[in-house]
N, C-alpha and C positions, 0 to 999 in steps of 0.2 A: 505465610499466613495459615495454610492448611496444617502445618506441623505445630505451630504455636496454638492454634485453635484446638487441636486434638489433645495437647498436653493440658491446656486450661480446662477443657471439659473433664478430663480425668481427675482434676483436683476436687471436683464436686463431692465425690464419695468421701474424701479425707475430711473436707469441711463438715459434712453431715456427721461423720463419726465423732469429730471434736465436739460438735454441738450436743450430741447425745450425752456427753459427759456432764452437762449442766442440767440434765433432767427434763429437757424439752421433749414434747411428744411429736411423733411423725406428722400428725395433722397440723399442729402449730408451725412446725418447721417448714412444711410444704407451703402453707398459706403465706408465711413471711417471705419465702423465696419468690413466689409468684406475684404477690402484691408489690414487692419492692422492684421486681423486674418489669412490671407492667409499664410504668411511665418511661423507663429506659427504652423499651421496645418502640414505643410510639415516638419518642424523640429521634431515634435512629431512623425510623420509617419515614417521618416527615423530612428529615435531613436529606435522605437519599432520593425520595420520590419527588420532592419539590412540588412544582405545579404541573407535573405530568398528568395528562388526561388518563383517567382510569375508567375501565369498562364497568357499567352498572352491574350490580349483583341482583339476582332474582331471589324469590322466597326459597326456592329449592337450594340455591347456593348457600343461603344463610343456614338452612337446616343441615346441609352437609358440613358447613364450618363448625356448627355446634357439635356434631358427631365427631369431627376430627379433633376439635379442641378437647373433647372429653377423653377419647381413647389415647390420643397421641401425646398430650402434655399434662393432663390431669391424672387419669387412672394409671397410665403407664408410670408416671413419676411417683404416684402414691405407692404402688406396689414396690418400686425400687427403694423408696424411703423405708418402707416396712421391712424389706429383706435385709437392708444394711444393719439392722439391729442384731442379726444373727450370724452373718458371714463376714469374711475379710473383704477389704476393698479390692484386693487382687482378683478374687473369685467373682465379685460383682461386676467388675469391668470386663472380665473375660466372657461372662455370660451375656452381657450387653453387646459385646463385640460379635456375638453369633447372629446378629440381626440379618445379615445377608443370607444365611442359610435358612432362616425362617421365611424370608421373602421368597426364596426359591421353592420351598416346600409348599407354601400357600399357593403360589402360582401354579405349581404342579397339580395339586389336588383340587383346586377350585377354579382354575383358569385354563387347564389343559395345556400348560406350557411344558415343553420338553426339558428334561434334565440330562445334561451330557455326562459321559463317563468321568471326565475330569471333575465335574461338580460333585458327583457321588463320592469320588475318592477324597476330595477336599473336605466334604462334610463328615465323612467317617473319621478322618485324621483330626479334624477340629473337635469333634465330640469326645474322642479318646483323650485329647489334651485336657478338656474340661473335666473329665472324670478323674484325672490325676490330681488336678488342683483341688477338686471337690473332696477327694479322699483325704488330702492334707487338712482341709477345714474340719472334716468329721473327726479327725484325730485330735485336733486342738480345741474345737468348740463343741463336740458332742453331737447329739441328735438334733439340736436346734439348727445345725447347718442344713439339714434336709428342708426344713420350713423356709429358711432364708433363701436357699437356692431355688426352691419352687416359686417363691414370690418374685424374685428377680427374673427368673426365666419367663414367668407370666408377663412381667414388664417388657421383656424383649419381644414377646409375641404381640403384645398390644402395639408397640411401636412399629413393628414390621407391618401389621395391619394398617396402621396410619400411613406408612410410606406408600403402600400399594394404593390405598384409597385416595391419597392426595395427588397421585400422579397426573390425573386429568385436570385437576384444578390448578396445579402449578403452571401448566402450559398456558392456561387461559387467563388467570388473574395475576400470575407472577409469584415467585417464591417468597419475596420479602413481604408482600401483602398478605399472603397466606399465613406465614409464620406469625406476623403481628396480630392478625385477627384470631388465629387459633390459640395463641398464648393468652390473649385477652379473655377469651371464653374460658380457658383453663383457670385463669385467675378468679373469675366469677364462681366457678365450681369450687375452687379452694376456699373462697370466702364463705360460700354457703355451707361447706362441710365443717369448717371450724366454728361457724355460727351455730350450727346444730350440736356440735360436739362439746365445745368449751370456749365460748367467745372471749372470756376474760383472759385466755392464754395468750392472746395477741399483745396484751399490755402488761403482763406480769412476769416477763422473762428477765433473766439476768442480762446486764449490758453486753456480756460476751456473746450471748445468743444473737442479739441484734447485729452486732458487728460481723459475726460469722455469716449471718443471713444476708447482709449487705454484700459481703465478698462473694458469697455463693450466687447471688442474683446478678451481680455485675461481671466479675472477673471469670466466674465459672459457668455462666449461662448466656448473658446477652453478648458480651464481647466475642467469645469463641464462636457463637452461632453466626454472627455476621462476618467474622473473619473467614469461616468456612464457606459461606455463601459467596463472598468476594473471590475466594480462591477458586471455586467452581467456575465462576465467570472468566477467570484469567487462564486457568490451566486445564479445566475440564473435570468431570466427576471422577474419572479413572485415576488420575494423578492425585487428586484430593483424597480419594479413598485409600490409596496406597500410603499417603502420609499419615492416615489415621492409625496405622500400625503402631505409631509411637504412643498411642493412648494406653493400651494395656501395659506396655513396658514402663511408662511413667507412673502408672497407678501402683504397680507392684513395688517400685522403688520408693515412692512416697509413703506407701503403707508401712514399709520397713523402716524408713527414716523418721517419719513423724509419729507413727502410731505403734512402733515397736512390734509390728507383725512379723511372723516368721517368714523368711525367704529361703526355702530349702531347695535342694537339687531337684526334688520331685516337682515342686511348683514351677521352677524355671524351665524344666523339660516340658511340662504340660503347657505352660504358656507359649513356649517355642512352637509346639505342635499347632496350637490354635492360631498363632500369628502366621505361621507358614501356610496353613489351610486357607485363611482369609486372604492372604496375599495371592494365592492361586486363583481364588474366586474373582478378586478385583482386577487381576491381570487378564483374566479371560473375559472378553467383551460380552459373551453370551450370558455370563453370570450377572453382569450389571444390567443388561437390558431385559432379563427375564422378569 
């Protein structure tokens, strides 16, 4: 489940790249994805939760959920969608795969958590690998790769902040409930954004865009998210995180196969460095609990 979930998640960037070929804007594409995913999240949530008694939420909880929904699923996703206009799907997935390093750095600077020597080594190796893949994108896509990489790295930082902020609420209200509520709030923000930007864009797209958005919402968003949640319950977060290594590998291959993106030795070596670095982090228990 963890492996399949990681591969399906990775297909998101390929779907987005395909949709951009039909002239859809990032705002419309994000809104379609979240609005189509919303009823699916609630169906899965009701199916798994059933009649289980749930703890009531306070006003403070709702305010926290609004903040988490904004940074974790709306703003983070929006930056990612924007960045994918300028960089390859391989670089995008590798930048997103750096999330554990951002979590460690935020914990170090703002929560006084210690960073071990192994974690420092892993982060240096990981960022060296990113630089190699980035240099290839600069060579093939020009200066726009800088903007794309900055946007996607911002997305990674936002999602890392979400993971840290969500830790306390996950233990109290449950991960499935948190994800469903946060994604619902994100869908509302997406609807507001497209309403202010270009409301007619939701109804004037080509049929291919709607089909791609449906695939993105279901196969590349809802299904892998719950597969990974079930995997965590069955085998733990450490093993699930290790299975996530398949994500960047699958993305680079799909970008080469479906989008005709370049797969050079430099990119493969850079990706290998990033994967090895993240594998060191998730193998080390301190890196997970920091």
